[in-house]
C-alpha positions in Angstrom: 187.3 -33.2 60.3 187.3 -30.4 62.9 184.1 -28.8 64.1 183.2 -27.0 67.4 186.4 -28.0 69.2 186.1 -31.7 68.3 187.9 -34.1 65.9 185.6 -36.2 63.8 185.9 -39.1 61.4 184.2 -38.0 58.2 183.5 -40.6 55.4 184.8 -39.7 51.9 181.7 -41.0 50.3 179.3 -38.9 52.3 176.2 -37.7 50.5 172.6 -36.8 51.5 171.5 -40.3 50.5 174.6 -42.0 52.1 175.1 -40.1 55.3 176.4 -42.9 57.6 179.8 -42.9 59.2 180.4 -39.5 60.9 181.9 -40.3 64.3 183.3 -38.2 67.2 186.9 -38.7 68.0 188.1 -36.4 70.9 187.9 -32.8 72.0 190.7 -30.3 71.6 191.5 -26.8 73.1 193.7 -25.4 70.4 192.2 -23.1 67.7 193.0 -25.0 64.5 193.0 -23.1 61.2 194.4 -25.8 58.9 195.9 -29.2 59.1 197.7 -31.7 56.8 199.7 -35.0 56.9 203.5 -34.7 56.7 206.2 -37.3 57.2 203.8 -39.7 59.0 202.7 -36.9 61.4 199.8 -34.5 61.6 200.6 -30.8 61.4 198.1 -28.3 62.6 198.3 -24.6 61.9 196.9 -22.9 65.0 195.7 -19.5 66.1 197.3 -19.2 69.5 198.0 -15.7 70.8 196.2 -12.6 69.6 197.7 -9.2 70.6 194.3 -7.4 70.8 192.5 -10.5 72.2 189.5 -9.4 70.2 188.3 -7.3 73.1 187.9 -10.5 75.2 187.7 -8.8 78.6 186.1 -9.8 81.8 186.6 -8.7 85.5 188.0 -12.1 86.5 191.0 -11.2 84.3 191.6 -7.8 85.9 193.3 -5.3 83.7 195.7 -7.8 82.2 197.2 -6.9 78.8 197.4 -9.2 75.9 200.8 -10.4 74.4 203.0 -7.7 73.0 202.4 -9.0 69.5 200.4 -11.8 68.0 202.2 -15.1 67.7 201.3 -18.7 66.8 203.0 -21.9 65.8 202.6 -25.3 64.1 201.5 -28.2 66.2 203.1 -31.6 65.3 201.4 -34.7 66.6 201.2 -38.4 65.9 198.6 -39.6 63.4 196.4 -41.0 66.1 196.5 -38.0 68.4 193.0 -36.9 67.4 191.7 -40.1 69.2 193.5 -39.4 72.5 192.7 -35.9 73.7 189.6 -34.8 75.7 186.3 -36.7 76.1 183.9 -36.2 73.1 181.0 -35.4 75.4 178.7 -33.0 73.4 175.2 -31.6 73.1 173.0 -30.0 70.5 169.4 -28.8 70.2 167.0 -29.3 67.3 164.5 -27.0 68.9 165.2 -24.2 71.4 162.1 -22.3 72.4 160.9 -22.8 68.9 157.3 -22.6 67.7 156.6 -26.0 66.2 153.5 -26.9 64.1 151.6 -30.1 64.6 153.5 -33.0 63.0 156.4 -30.7 62.0 159.6 -32.8 61.9 162.8 -31.4 63.3 166.1 -31.5 61.4 168.1 -34.6 62.1 170.8 -34.8 64.8 173.7 -37.2 64.7 172.8 -40.2 67.0 175.7 -42.7 66.6 179.2 -42.7 68.1 178.6 -42.1 71.8 178.2 -44.8 74.5 175.9 -42.7 76.6 173.0 -40.8 75.1 170.0 -38.9 76.4 167.7 -36.0 75.5 165.9 -33.3 77.3 162.5 -32.2 76.0 160.2 -29.4 77.1 156.6 -28.9 76.0 156.4 -25.2 76.5 153.0 -24.9 74.8 149.4 -24.7 76.0 148.4 -28.2 74.8 149.3 -31.7 75.8 151.4 -33.4 73.1 153.4 -36.4 72.2 157.0 -36.2 70.9 157.7 -39.0 68.4 161.4 -39.9 68.0 162.5 -41.4 64.7 165.8 -42.8 63.5 167.5 -43.3 60.2 169.4 -46.5 61.0 171.5 -46.7 57.8 171.9 -43.1 56.8 169.8 -43.7 53.7 166.8 -41.4 54.5 164.7 -44.3 55.7 163.1 -43.2 58.9 161.5 -45.5 61.6 159.8 -44.7 64.8 161.9 -45.3 67.9 159.9 -44.2 70.9 157.1 -41.7 71.9 157.1 -39.4 74.9 153.8 -37.9 76.1 154.0 -34.6 77.9 151.3 -32.3 79.4 151.4 -28.6 78.7 154.4 -27.0 80.5 156.0 -30.4 81.4 159.5 -31.7 80.6 161.2 -35.0 80.6 164.6 -36.6 80.4 164.8 -39.4 77.8 167.6 -42.0 78.0 168.6 -44.2 75.0 169.9 -47.7 75.4 172.8 -49.2 73.4 170.2 -51.3 71.5 168.4 -48.2 70.2 170.6 -47.6 67.2 170.6 -45.1 64.3 172.9 -42.9 62.4 170.5 -39.9 62.8 167.6 -39.0 65.0 164.8 -36.5 64.6 161.5 -35.7 66.4 158.0 -34.4 65.7 155.3 -33.2 67.9 151.7 -34.3 67.5 150.3 -30.9 68.6 151.3 -27.3 68.0 153.7 -26.3 70.7 156.7 -24.2 71.9 159.4 -26.8 72.1 162.9 -27.3 73.4 164.7 -30.5 72.6 168.4 -31.0 73.4 170.4 -34.1 72.8 173.2 -34.6 75.3 175.8 -37.3 74.6 178.6 -38.5 76.9 181.9 -40.2 76.4 183.4 -42.8 78.8 186.0 -40.8 80.7 188.8 -43.3 81.4 191.2 -40.7 82.8 192.6 -41.1 86.3 192.6 -38.4 89.0 196.4 -38.6 89.1 198.3 -36.2 86.8 200.5 -37.5 84.0 204.3 -37.7 84.8 204.8 -34.8 82.3 203.6 -32.5 85.1 206.3 -33.6 87.5 208.0 -30.6 88.9 205.0 -28.4 89.5 204.6 -27.6 93.2 201.8 -29.0 95.3 199.2 -26.5 96.4 200.3 -27.1 100.1 204.0 -26.4 99.5 205.3 -23.1 100.9 208.6 -23.0 98.9 207.8 -22.4 95.3 209.5 -20.9 92.2 206.9 -18.6 90.7 206.6 -15.6 88.4 204.4 -13.5 86.1 204.6 -14.0 82.4 204.4 -11.6 79.3 204.9 -12.4 75.6 207.1 -9.5 74.6 206.3 -7.2 71.7 208.5 -5.0 69.3 209.8 -8.1 67.6 211.8 -9.2 70.7 210.3 -12.6 70.2 210.8 -13.7 73.8 208.8 -14.4 76.9 209.3 -12.0 79.7 209.3 -13.5 83.2 209.2 -11.4 86.4 210.4 -14.2 88.6 209.5 -14.7 92.3 210.1 -17.2 95.0 207.9 -18.1 97.9 210.1 -19.2 100.9 208.1 -20.5 103.8 205.1 -18.7 102.2 206.9 -15.3 102.0 207.0 -13.8 98.6 210.4 -12.5 97.3 211.5 -11.1 94.0 214.2 -13.0 92.1 214.6 -10.6 89.1 213.6 -10.4 85.4 214.3 -13.2 83.0 213.6 -14.0 79.3 212.8 -17.3 77.6 214.2 -17.3 74.0 213.4 -19.5 71.0 216.1 -22.0 72.1 214.5 -22.5 75.5 217.2 -20.6 77.3 215.9 -18.8 80.4 218.3 -15.9 80.9 218.4 -13.2 83.5 218.2 -9.7 82.1 218.5 -6.1 83.3 215.4 -4.5 82.0 213.7 -2.4 84.7 211.2 -0.9 82.2 209.8 -4.3 81.1 209.8 -5.6 84.7 207.8 -2.6 85.8 205.4 -3.1 82.9 204.8 -6.8 83.9 204.4 -5.8 87.5 201.7 -3.2 86.7 199.9 -4.8 83.7 200.0 -8.5 84.7 199.2 -8.3 88.4 196.8 -11.0 89.5 193.5 -9.3 90.4 192.0 -9.6 93.9 188.5 -10.6 94.9 187.3 -11.6 91.4 185.8 -14.9 92.7 184.4 -15.8 96.0 185.3 -19.2 97.5 182.6 -20.0 100.0 181.9 -22.9 102.3 179.4 -24.3 99.7 181.1 -23.6 96.4 182.8 -21.0 94.3 180.6 -18.0 93.5 181.1 -16.3 90.2 179.3 -13.1 89.3 180.0 -12.3 85.6 180.0 -9.0 83.8 176.3 -9.3 83.1 175.7 -9.8 86.9 174.7 -13.4 86.4 175.5 -15.7 89.3 177.2 -19.1 88.8 178.6 -21.6 91.2 181.5 -24.0 90.6 182.8 -27.0 92.6 185.4 -26.8 95.3 188.8 -28.5 95.2 191.6 -28.8 97.7 191.1 -26.5 100.7 194.5 -25.0 100.2 193.4 -23.0 97.2 191.2 -20.7 99.3 193.9 -18.7 101.1 196.2 -18.6 98.0 193.3 -17.3 95.9 192.4 -14.6 98.5 196.0 -13.5 98.6 196.0 -13.1 94.7 198.8 -15.7 94.5 197.1 -17.7 91.7 196.2 -16.6 88.2 192.5 -17.0 87.8 191.8 -16.2 84.2 193.8 -15.5 81.0 193.4 -16.0 77.3 195.8 -18.7 76.0 193.9 -19.6 72.8 192.3 -17.0 70.6 188.9 -15.7 71.8 188.7 -18.1 74.8 190.1 -18.0 78.3 191.8 -20.6 80.4 190.0 -20.3 83.8 191.8 -21.7 86.9 189.7 -22.1 90.0 190.0 -24.1 93.2 192.2 -26.7 91.5 190.4 -27.1 88.2 191.2 -25.7 84.8 188.2 -24.7 82.7 187.7 -23.7 79.1 185.9 -20.4 79.3 184.4 -18.8 76.1 184.5 -15.1 75.6 181.6 -13.0 76.9 180.3 -12.6 73.4 180.0 -16.4 73.2 178.0 -16.4 76.4 180.9 -16.8 78.8 180.4 -18.7 82.0 177.1 -20.2 80.8 179.2 -22.4 78.5 182.2 -23.1 80.8 183.7 -26.6 80.5 186.0 -28.3 83.0 189.2 -29.7 81.5 191.1 -31.2 84.4 191.5 -31.1 88.1 194.8 -31.2 90.0 196.5 -30.2 93.3 199.2 -27.9 91.8 200.1 -24.4 93.0 200.1 -22.8 89.5 201.0 -19.1 89.9 200.7 -17.9 86.3 200.2 -19.3 82.8 200.4 -17.8 79.3 200.7 -18.7 75.6 204.0 -18.2 73.9 205.0 -19.5 70.4 202.0 -21.9 70.5 203.0 -23.3 73.8 201.4 -23.2 77.2 203.9 -21.9 79.8 203.2 -22.1 83.6 205.0 -21.0 86.7 204.8 -22.5 90.2 207.5 -25.2 90.4 209.3 -27.0 93.1 212.6 -25.3 94.0 214.6 -28.4 93.5 213.1 -29.3 90.1 215.5 -30.5 87.5 215.4 -29.6 83.8 213.5 -32.1 81.6 211.3 -32.5 78.6 208.8 -30.0 80.0 211.0 -28.0 82.5 213.2 -25.0 81.7 215.4 -23.6 84.4 217.7 -20.6 84.6 221.4 -21.1 85.2 221.2 -19.4 88.6 218.3 -21.8 89.6 216.1 -18.9 90.7 213.6 -19.2 87.9 211.8 -22.2 86.3 209.0 -22.8 83.8 206.8 -25.7 82.8 206.4 -25.7 79.0 204.0 -27.8 76.9 200.8 -27.6 74.8 197.4 -26.4 76.1 196.0 -29.8 75.1 198.4 -31.5 77.5 196.0 -30.3 80.2 193.6 -33.2 79.4 196.2 -35.4 81.1 196.5 -33.3 84.3 193.7 -35.2 86.0 190.0 -36.1 85.5 187.7 -33.2 86.5 186.4 -33.8 90.0 185.0 -31.6 92.8 182.4 -31.2 95.6 180.0 -28.5 96.7 176.6 -27.2 95.8 174.5 -24.0 95.8 173.4 -24.5 99.4 175.2 -25.6 102.5 173.2 -25.0 105.7 171.6 -22.1 103.8 168.4 -20.3 104.8 166.0 -20.7 101.9 162.6 -19.4 101.1 159.7 -21.3 99.7 159.8 -21.4 95.9 163.0 -19.4 95.6 165.5 -21.1 93.3 169.2 -21.5 94.1 172.0 -20.2 92.0 173.0 -22.5 89.1 175.7 -25.0 89.9 177.8 -26.6 87.3 177.2 -30.3 86.5 178.3 -30.5 82.9 181.1 -32.8 81.7 181.7 -34.5 85.1 181.6 -38.3 85.1 180.3 -39.9 88.3 177.8 -37.6 90.1 176.2 -38.0 93.5 173.7 -35.8 95.3 172.7 -35.4 99.0 169.8 -33.3 100.1 169.0 -32.4 103.7 167.2 -29.8 105.8 166.5 -28.7 109.4 162.7 -28.5 109.3 160.6 -30.4 111.7 158.3 -31.2 108.8 158.8 -33.0 105.5 160.3 -30.8 102.8 159.9 -31.3 99.0 162.9 -30.4 96.9 162.5 -29.7 93.2 165.6 -30.5 91.2 165.9 -28.5 88.0 168.4 -28.6 85.1 169.4 -26.4 82.2 170.8 -28.7 79.5 171.8 -26.0 76.9 173.5 -23.1 78.7 171.2 -20.5 77.3 167.9 -22.4 77.3 165.0 -22.9 79.6 165.1 -24.7 83.0 163.4 -28.0 83.2 162.1 -30.0 86.2 164.1 -33.2 86.7 162.8 -34.7 89.9 160.7 -33.8 93.0 162.1 -35.4 96.2 160.4 -35.3 99.6 162.9 -35.5 102.5 161.6 -36.4 105.9 162.6 -34.5 109.0 166.0 -35.5 110.3 166.7 -37.6 107.2 168.9 -37.3 104.1 168.2 -38.1 100.4 171.1 -39.7 98.6 171.1 -40.1 94.9 173.5 -41.3 92.2 172.8 -39.8 88.8 172.4 -42.2 85.9 175.5 -42.8 83.8 173.9 -41.1 80.8 172.8 -38.0 82.7 174.3 -34.9 81.2 173.2 -31.3 81.5 174.9 -27.9 81.8 173.6 -26.6 85.1 171.5 -27.7 88.1 169.6 -25.8 90.7 167.1 -26.5 93.5 164.0 -25.0 95.3 161.9 -26.1 98.2 158.2 -26.0 99.2 159.0 -24.8 102.7 161.1 -22.1 104.4 164.0 -24.0 106.0 167.8 -24.3 106.3 168.8 -26.6 103.5 171.9 -28.3 102.0 172.2 -29.5 98.4 175.6 -31.2 98.1 177.1 -32.7 95.0 180.2 -34.9 94.7 181.8 -35.4 91.3 184.3 -38.4 91.2 
């Protein structure tokens, strides 16, 4: 079964009275329309490149055009591929700022299949209440109480579930009338390494100054080829190599086509100043003027980004963008799907990727080492002046586990009670926090989280940091939320620094 970008095991005998057995497998990035088994393989019919891009525009993409015409492909995989893509970390809310009557029971949420599970609950009403969690252990509509959480009016709590707390489904009820938010956040064990798979051999390191690069455009008018305005960087100096086309037989051939080359140069130029790499983190201001902050990667990305030598954002699967920022690839929903609020890190790396695009169902990237040899994923022109990496978008799960460092504040002057910008914490594995300040008095930091992406903020912890000291904290393994932010009870210069490993 496919649902919400995840593969699932779905039992053939599923009924309302026999609902056990649904299990998450792994996450995918493709847009899958249909699938079948064929010759001991799985075949997926995908929706890869939309010419109109469904008006999926945002300033981080600049004025980039879509492909010249829509194109997609079949994706052939092994039978067990759905078990070996991205982590199945997921979340869902049974209540989201919902008015809940006393003793009203929520709809059930799947509870089994994840090694790490937690919930966020907010009592947004005017009365104290208790939230009673119940589980259906066998999927047979027999419900038992699991635990009870008491919350005062306006209070919130994080609730962790142990491996001994079992059940196919979980639901909750409030003992008093209230305005409730309750989100279940489940995490996979991310066993990926920080080192990229050998399939990415040939991509240039971010600190290399000699690179084969180029801008990409899926041609229209039934030309059925990928246009490449090839460039080289020699000792950091950009030089034009000419115009090339990649055909359906993986031949990368130089062409004389000044019209198409000029079109690529104009319509696919990498925009400038669409993200702001700061000392603390990467600041994003979206099209709704919302502010978001993302982790930092290798320091080499800052100069290349400021020189517009790295593609930042492009649609490579229908109605969602691939966002490349400071050495991390992210899945970025369209603005009409809440955009940056729901961004998800895919992988982190140290590659100098100049451009990327979708072509015939494949992910194509530029930014290769000049001496790269042809291989399973490398296509090179006969003259050696142009080269491409070719694979599938879901290969990116093997580029490296998402990691990063940063925070909303680094030696930042903050005012009492003013909250920081939101900083991404979702989908990272091992998370550590350091808080510090320059005040001569103790300062209390309030740590807040937003577990949904478009829900209310909840208090997680209050921490008092003494003058001249630091607070160091390792988040629990089960901790999972979308965004984190901070505020203080004193005017001061403060740092909130997070490291994701």
